[in-house]
N, C-alpha and C positions, 0 to 999 in steps of 0.2 A: 788031494792035499787037505781039502776042507773036512773030509770025513775023518782024517787022521787027527784033527785037532778040535773036534767038537767040544771036548773038555779043555778049556783054557786053564791057565794058572789060577784064574779067579775061582774056578770050580773045584780046585784042590784046596782042602782046608788048611793043610800045612803051609801052603804058599801065601794065602791071604792073611793068615794069622802071623806068619813070619814078617810080612810087610808091616802089619800093625806094630809088632814089637820094635822093628827098626825105626819107624818114624816116631813112635810114642817115646822111645828112649831119648830122641833128640829134644822133644818138648819137655821131658822130665828134667833134663840138664838145663834147659832154658829157664824153666820156672824156678829151678833151684838158684840159678845165678841171679834172677830178678830180685829175690828176697834175701840174699846173703847179708846185705847191710841193714835190713829192717830191724833185726834184734839188737843192732849196735848203735842206735841213734844217740844214746847217752855217751857212748865211747867217742863218737864223732865230735860231739860237743867238747869233750874234755881234751882230746888229742889233736884234732884238726880245727877246732874253734868254729865248727858249724853250729848255727842256731836252728831252731825248729823251722823257721822260714826257709833257711838254706836247704834243709833236708827236703822240704816240700817242693822247692824249685828244682832240686836235683831229681827227685822222683818224677816230676812232670816231664823232665827231659827225655825219658824213655819214649814218650809219645809225640814229641814236638814235630819232628820231620814227617811223621805219618800224618799228622793233622794238616800240615801244609802241602799235602798232595802226594806224598810218596806212596801211600797205600793204593791210591787210584792208579798210579803208574804200575804198581806191583800187580794189581789185578789184570791189567792189560798184558803185562809180561807173562803172567801165569797162563792166561787163556791163549796167548799167541805162541809161546815157546814151550809150554807144557810143564808138567810137575817135576821132571828130572832136572832141567836147567834151573828152574826157579828154586827148587829145594836146595841144590848145591850153592846157589847164590845166597840164599837166606842164611844157611848154616855158616858160610864164610863170613858174612857181615857180622854175625853174632860173635864169632871168634875174634875178628878184628876189633869190634867195639869193646869186647871184654878186655882185650889187651890194653887199650887206651884207658879204660876205667881203672884197671889195676895200677897203671902208671900214675894216674891222678891221685889215688888215695895213698900210694906209697911215698910220694914226695911230700916232705914237710913244707910248711910255708917258707922256710928259709931257703929251700932248694928249688922251689917252684920257679919256673921261668918268669922273668920280669914282666914280659908282656901280658901274662895272665893276671897280674895284679894292677896293670895300668888302665884297665877298663872295667866297668861294672864293679866298682871298688867296694860296694857293700857286701859282695859275696867272695869268700876265700878262693884263692887260685886253685887249690886242690879240688874244691867243689865244682868249679867251672870245668876243669879237665875231666873229672869224673862224669859230669853231666854230658859233656860232648861224647865221651865214649858210650854212655848210656843211650844217647840219641842214635848212634850207629847200631848198637846192639838192638835197640827197639825196632829199627827198620827191619833187621833180619828176623827178629822174634815174631813180629806181627805178620810178616810175609810168610814165615814158616808155618804159623798157625793156620792161615788160609790155605796154604799149599797142602798141609796135612789133611784138612777137611775135604779138599777136592780129591786127594789120593784115596781116602777112605770111602768117599761117595763112588769113586770109580771101581775100586777093588771089591766093595761089598754091595754093589748095586743088585737089588733083588734078593739079597741075603741078609746077614745080621748087621745091617748098617747102624742102627741106633745102639746096639750092643757094642759094636766096634768103636763108635765115637764115644760112647760112655766109658769104655775101658781106656781109651786114649786120654780122656780128660782125667780119669782116676789116676792113671800112671803119672800124668803131668802134675797133679796135685800132691802126689807123694813128694814131689820136688819142694813144695812149700813146707811140708812137714820136715823134710830133711834139712832145709835151710834154717828153719826155726830151731831145730835140734842141734845140728852140727856147727852152725856159725859161731855161737858162743863158746862151744867146746874147742874148736880149732883156734879161735881168737885167744883163748886162755892158754892153750897148749904152746903157742908160739909167742908168748909174752916176752918182752925184753925189758929188763930192769923193773919188773913188776907191773909194766904197762901192757895190757892186752893188745894183740895185733889186729889192725883193721884190714891189712892187705892179705894175710894168710888165707882167710876164708874165700876171698875173691880169686886168688891164685888157684886154689883147689877146684872151685867151680869152673874156672876157665879151662882147666885141663880136661874136665868132663865134657865141655863143649867141643873140644877137639875130637873126643871119642864119638860124639854125636855126629860130627861131620863125616867121620869115617864110616859110621853106620849108614849114612845116607848114600855114600858111594856104593855100598852093597845093594841098597834098594834100587838104584838106577839100573843096575845090571838086570835085576828081576823085572822091572817095569819095562825095560826095552824089549825083553823077550815076550812079555805079555802083549805089547803093542804090535809086535810082528805077528802074533797069533790072531789078533783082531783084524788086522789088515788082510791076512790070508783068508779069513772067513768071509770077508766081503759081504754080499747080500744074504748070506746064510744067517746073519744076526741083525739086530736093530742097531748095532754099534757102528759108528763112523770112527775113522782114525782120530783118537782123542787129542792128538797134537795139531790137528788142522781145523778148518771150517769156522774159524773165528774172524769176525769183522768188527771194527770199532762201532759201526752203525748199529750192531746188535745190542749195544748197551742201552738203547732206547727202551727196550722191554723191561729193564730193571728200573730205570728212573720213572717210568709211568705206572709202576705197580704199586697200588695202595697197600697191598698186603706186605710187600717188601719194606716199605717205610714204617709200617706199624712194628714189624719185627726189629728193624734197625733201631728205632727209638726205644723200644722196650729193652733192647740189648744195652744201649748206652746208659739208660737210667739204672738198670739192674746192676751192671758191672761197676758203675760209678759208686755204688753203695757197698761194693765188695772189695775190689782191689785197692782203692785209696785207703779204705778202712784198715786193710791188711798192713799197709805201710806204717800206720800210726798205732796199731793195736797194742803192740808190746809196750810202748811208752804210756798209752792210755791206761793199761792195767797197772803199770808201775805207779802212776800218779793216783789212780782211783783207789787201788787196794793197798797202797803203801808198801809194796814189795820190791825185791831187787829185780834188776834187769833180767838176770838168768831165770828167776822164778816166773817172771811175766812171760818170757819167751817159752818156758816150759809149759805154761798154761795154754798159750795160743797155738802151740805147735799141733794141738789136737784138732784144730779147726778143719783141716782137710780130711780127717780120718773117716768120719761118717760119709763125707762126699765121695771119698775114694771107694768105700764099700758099696754105697747105695747107687752111685751113678751107673755102673754096669748093670745092676739089677733092674733099675728103672728103664735103662736102654732096652734090655731084653723084654720088659713088659710092653714098651712101646712097639717093639718089633712084632709082637704076637697079639697084643690087645689094643694098642693105640692110646688115645686120651692125651696126646701131646699138649694141646692147647689148655686143657684143664690143669695139667701139671704146672704150666707156666703161671697160671692164676694162683694156685696153691703156694707155689714158691715165693711169690710176691707178698702174699699175706704173712707167711712165716718171717720173711725178712723185716717187714714193718714191726712185727712183735718183738723181734730180737733187738733191733736198733732202739726201740722205745725203752727196752730194759737197760741198754747201755747208757741211754740219755738220762733216764729219770730214776730207775729203781736201784741199779748197782751203786751209784754215788751215795744214795741214801742208806743203803744196806750193803756195805762193802764186804761181800762174802766171796771167797775163792770158789766155793762150791757152786754158788749161783752163777759166777762168771764162767766156770767150766761148762755147766749145763747149757747156758745161753750160747756159748761158742759152738758146742756140739749141735745144738738145734739149728744154728745158722748154717752149719755144714749140711744139714738136711735140705735147706733152701738152695744151697749151692749145688745140690744134686738135681733137684727137680727142674730148675729152669734151664741150665745148660744141656742136660740130658735130653730135653724135649725140644729146645730151640734149634740147635744146629742140624739135627736130622730133618727138621721141618723145611729148611731152605730149599733142598732139592725138589720138594713138592710144589713149590711156587715159582721156581726159576728154571729155565731151559739149561740143559747140561753144558752146552757149549759156552755159556757165559756164567757158569756157576762159580768159577774162580773170581771173576770180577764182582759177582754178587757178594761173595764172602768178604772180599777185600773192601767193598763199599760199606758193608756192615761194620767191619773192623775199623774203617776210617771214621765213621760216625762214633763208634765206641771210643776211639782214641781221642776224639775231641774232648769227651768227658774225662777220660783217664789222664789227659794232659792238664786240663784246667782244674779238676777237682782237688788233686793233691796240693796244687798251688794255693787254691782257695782255702783248703782246710788248714794249711800251715799258717796262712795270714790270719784266719779267724782265731786260731789258737793264740797267736801272739797278741792280737787285738783285744781278745776277751779274757786272756789269762787262764783258760781252761778248756775242757772238752765238751761242755754242755751244748754250745751252739753247733760245733761240728757234728755231734751225734744227732741233733735235731735235723740238720741238713741231710744226713744219711737216711733218716726216717722218712723225710719228705720225698726223697728219690724213690723209696719203696712204695709210697702212696701213688705217685705218678705211674710207676711200673704196673701197679695193680689196675689202674684205670685203663692203661693200654692193653693189658692182658684180657680185659673184658671186651674191648673193641676187637681184639684178635679173634676171640671166640665168635663174636657176632658176624664178622666178615667171613670167617671160615664156614659158618652155617649158611650164609647167603650165597657164597660163590662155590662151595663144595671143593675146596682144595684138598681135603682129606687129612687135616692135621689130627683129627680124632681117630683116624683109621690106622690099622697096623701097617708096618713097613714090609713085613715078610710077604713075598710072593709065593703063593702055594702052587 
């Protein structure tokens, strides 16, 4: 029997790349849903009476439950029950949360249930319900992200892991491009009495999430067959049944790892200067360049394009040549430069060309750091707690992603402009740069191999 299955599904290129397509499509739809309202901030103000602070609070809701411990629980669920159950659970939570959010923005203030307006009176009822749905969606989305990382680490172990992770991130980021491009178009297409629709883009993205859930059902069939092959091989491979062998006490090796915490803090600082900026970028360009909402969204939609193209290429480079820690360092430097331009140069010289070039260069940074960061985690953490490690990194990241949009919204209201928020994003980049230096030093001292290739010859 062992001889018959020396080549598992993982050894078959068509199988592992099919798995990549199935799980990456789910993250594509998730990323698309996340930013469907980002280009419509002005419309939310006009039709639902949200102010910029309300929008920042709503955006923070995506990460709220994760910050208060859900992601830690998600990591234990992932390592204890495996990628199949956790993936289906996370995809289902995204669909449920999306449905609630659609209801929230569909109801006008006049039709919103009375209890929504009876507490937290400074925030519109529609924003509260949309935020609640976003909280549920966020639990599923972040759980799905960590699950997909463990899936790719499992299916591409000893093979094109960084390339696979890079392609997954690239596909997911096309979702950001699609959201920035399609959301204003769908909103205008379903306008009623000359007023663009807020709910139509969300409904469209929610239906795509259902397709993502169905794709994950297909993956579970393939993964179940793969696990049966691994179990049948037994001692013929170094693998153990990936659905077993986890104990909560094993988490100690994560919490006591200095390298883990450097990567986790680098992650939260870097992403806190990317995703919250993404929420406000369209309005920032409107205000700074004096252009329409649609034109601003049209400029920013190119942000993920270079990231989409470069991330797989950089992943392939890491697989064959290494230099992961150096890429994180370079990505942090580029981010500092770009946010400095947004803070000081673009307001003084409001040029659409300069804005577009800076957006594209920021996309290069968004390739360098994620392409090198996520494949580095399996090099420092044991495989049986890899899911928990990814979830803990996402948990730390979510603390920043929850608090930063709230802070940016409040800073905008307090200062009446985007100067201070852009300076804050720049400072995050400086701190990420310092941590990337510490990462290189620690890797050189301990020999984790972050600068070494992933591909096993």
